C-alpha positions as semicolon CSV with decimal commas, in nm:
position;residue;x (nm);y (nm);z (nm)
1;X;-23,996;17,138;4,916
2;X;-24,199;16,863;5,062
3;X;-24,256;16,730;4,718
4;X;-23,884;16,735;4,654
5;X;-23,825;16,545;4,977
6;X;-24,091;16,284;4,886
7;X;-23,935;16,253;4,539
8;X;-23,594;16,201;4,696
9;X;-23,734;15,935;4,937
10;X;-23,910;15,767;4,645
11;X;-23,588;15,773;4,445
12;X;-23,394;15,626;4,742
13;X;-23,658;15,354;4,789
14;X;-23,640;15,272;4,420
15;X;-23,258;15,250;4,444
16;X;-23,282;15,023;4,750
17;X;-23,530;14,796;4,569
18;X;-23,300;14,788;4,268
19;X;-23,000;14,702;4,489
20;X;-23,195;14,429;4,669
21;X;-23,305;14,279;4,335
22;X;-22,948;14,299;4,208
23;X;-22,823;14,130;4,527
24;X;-23,073;13,842;4,489
25;X;-22,980;13,806;4,123
26;X;-22,610;13,782;4,213
27;X;-22,689;13,537;4,492
28;X;-22,886;13,321;4,248
29;X;-22,596;13,334;4,002
30;X;-22,350;13,243;4,277
31;X;-22,574;12,951;4,376
32;X;-22,566;12,838;4,010
33;X;-22,187;12,873;4,016
34;X;-22,176;12,675;4,340
35;X;-22,382;12,405;4,167
36;X;-22,135;12,404;3,880
37;X;-21,844;12,393;4,125
38;X;-22,010;12,107;4,311
39;X;-22,063;11,923;3,982
40;X;-21,699;11,978;3,888
41;X;-21,585;11,866;4,234
42;X;-21,792;11,549;4,202
43;X;-21,645;11,489;3,859
44;X;-21,291;11,535;3,995
45;X;-21,362;11,289;4,277
46;X;-21,499;11,040;4,024
47;X;-21,195;11,080;3,801
48;X;-20,964;11,036;4,099
49;X;-21,143;10,712;4,185
50;X;-21,108;10,590;3,827
51;X;-20,741;10,687;3,830
52;X;-20,683;10,492;4,153
53;X;-20,855;10,185;4,006
54;X;-20,647;10,217;3,690
55;X;-20,331;10,245;3,898
56;X;-20,424;9,933;4,096
57;X;-20,488;9,743;3,772
58;X;-20,154;9,859;3,631
59;X;-19,975;9,749;3,949
60;X;-20,135;9,406;3,927
61;X;-20,034;9,383;3,560
62;X;-19,676;9,472;3,652
63;X;-19,676;9,202;3,921
64;X;-19,817;8,953;3,671
65;X;-19,558;9,043;3,407
66;X;-19,281;9,017;3,667
67;X;-19,407;8,674;3,775
68;X;-19,427;8,559;3,412
69;X;-19,077;8,691;3,349
70;X;-18,945;8,497;3,649
71;X;-19,123;8,181;3,530
72;X;-18,983;8,227;3,181
73;X;-18,634;8,281;3,322
74;X;-18,661;7,959;3,521
75;X;-18,786;7,773;3,213
76;X;-18,496;7,907;3,006
77;X;-18,252;7,796;3,277
78;X;-18,406;7,446;3,280
79;X;-18,395;7,426;2,898
80;X;-18,028;7,528;2,904
81;X;-17,956;7,255;3,158
82;X;-18,141;7,002;2,940
83;X;-17,942;7,112;2,635
84;X;-17,620;7,062;2,828
85;X;-17,735;6,717;2,937
86;X;-17,833;6,630;2,580
87;X;-17,492;6,740;2,452
88;X;-17,324;6,526;2,719
89;X;-17,548;6,232;2,629
90;X;-17,463;6,271;2,258
91;X;-17,095;6,271;2,348
92;X;-17,137;5,953;2,550
93;X;-17,336;5,793;2,266
94;X;-17,061;5,881;2,019
95;X;-16,806;5,723;2,248
96;X;-17,024;5,414;2,287
97;X;-17,077;5,384;1,912
98;X;-16,704;5,427;1,854
99;X;-16,623;5,160;2,109
100;X;-16,893;4,931;1,968
101;X;-16,747;4,960;1,618
102;X;-16,401;4,886;1,749
103;X;-16,538;4,590;1,940
104;X;-16,704;4,460;1,622
105;X;-16,375;4,476;1,441
106;X;-16,206;4,265;1,702
107;X;-16,488;4,014;1,749
108;X;-16,580;3,949;1,385
109;X;-16,364;3,713;1,182
110;X;-16,200;3,877;0,885
111;X;-16,422;3,829;0,582
112;X;-16,160;3,908;0,327
113;X;-15,954;3,598;0,408
114;X;-16,257;3,368;0,394
115;X;-16,354;3,496;0,053
116;X;-16,003;3,434;-0,074
117;X;-16,017;3,070;0,036
118;X;-16,326;2,996;-0,170
């Protein structure tokens, strides 16, 4: 009976050693998982930083495009005003040329009558 009791104690000790070894193995695995989780967390933080930088760059690009669009709009407005002034100037030149031709007619002696006299 004593032998049976020592066998049972030995078997219990062996089971406890096995459970302790299994516990340390699981703890080591969980530490490896924690390392992987930490690596993934670091990667997520890095990606978030890159995303924030990208967002800032995109916002600056939008501001730049908006500024360029405003500048272009102002330039188009100025060109339209210049075109209107050019059209008005052409109208005035046409009037001046028309008046100059009429003035020539009145100030020049008739050439047809002088050629008939010769």
